[in-house]
Phi, psi and omega in degrees: 000157177303316180299319188288320183296320179297313182301311179293326176288322176298319177292316177307313188272001179059046178256081188300322184250355182295320186287325180301316183299315180293330188262351183285346170231171179278088173280160189282159174297330180294315180300317173310310188288312183302315190292317181298322171297323178299307185294327182292321174299317183291326182290315174306307181305317178298317180296316180299317180301313176304307179310311186295324174298317183289323175298313180303317185289330185302327182088026177305150171270349178216170178231032185288120180281165184296328172305337178259355182298128182272097176286144177229165184277015172250017167270115179272109177268124185301154177290345182285352184207187179216166177300322185292316182292329179292315183294328180272010172058031182302320178298325181291319176296332183266358183059049176254164184256157172239128175239119184257113185241131179151179188305143177299141174088005185261006174111004179297313186287321176300322176290316180305311183300304186302328172287324173300317178300314180300321180299310178302326175286344169264018174079016177274145178272116187237141173236129184247122174220142165287142191300320184291326179293322175298311182298319179299318180295315180300313181297316178300319179298318175300319178290328179276351182081017178248022185301315184305315184285330174296305183294330176294324176292323180290320185286354178281348189279163181269334179217129180245117175261128176242112193255147172066042167286132176107355177288325177219139176291154175263160165280178184297320179296315180297313176311317188284326178295311184294319174310305183297324178299303177306317180298327168298331179282346187306113180060016183245311186221167177261156184231139165250127184231128176246135194212149174260000189248134170292154183308328181293346187254002185291337183290345174292326181279316184274340174060031183206111185283328174298311176296319178298314178300317174298317182290327175290322180301320176286321183290321186268356181300311173239077186218151168247121184251115181268135174245140188234123177234178180105183181275152181294138176300315180299317179300311183301308185295317182298315175302319178300320184291321178293326174291332178282000000 
């Protein structure tokens, strides 16, 4: 019924007295309908404004939504999930991880970003970092004595996206700081990681085989691993421009 819908909407929007005003006398159906439409509009605009704030705060390098993502036949989707489940953010609701592995320029970062934007549009707090930028942030915080506060701010998010793992190695301090942060996300929050390295090569980045083994074990325990192959989009685009 329209009256029930109005009551629930007022409750969600914390409008304690609007519903009482409408129902204290026999108001017309027209008033109910007009007020309901007005509140629905207010709710939509609040949600849009919140999503825009979350997207700006996340630190994405682009704002291409999932509806514009160009899926290609060289993306290996694991049997543990599906494209439809991915788009509906089922992994996030189940606190699972996504690991996107493969050739540079084949859409890993674009997909990770698009899923992050979709999460923001669903009211989730997302943080996006290039891995080296995050390690640098953690190290600087450690040296300033503000590491606990920095970690707390990162751990508040619902989804942490770590882009470009494997492009550069870390020193021992950076590797340990990143390891402990990722460990704190284990079974509590979701991670999306993009990397150009197979798991067997991660020790080259972390420079500690035992730490690497423990890290991989945590990441893949509740993870969907996607593989990306093919020619780099950037390379293909550059060639086409040269030919033109």
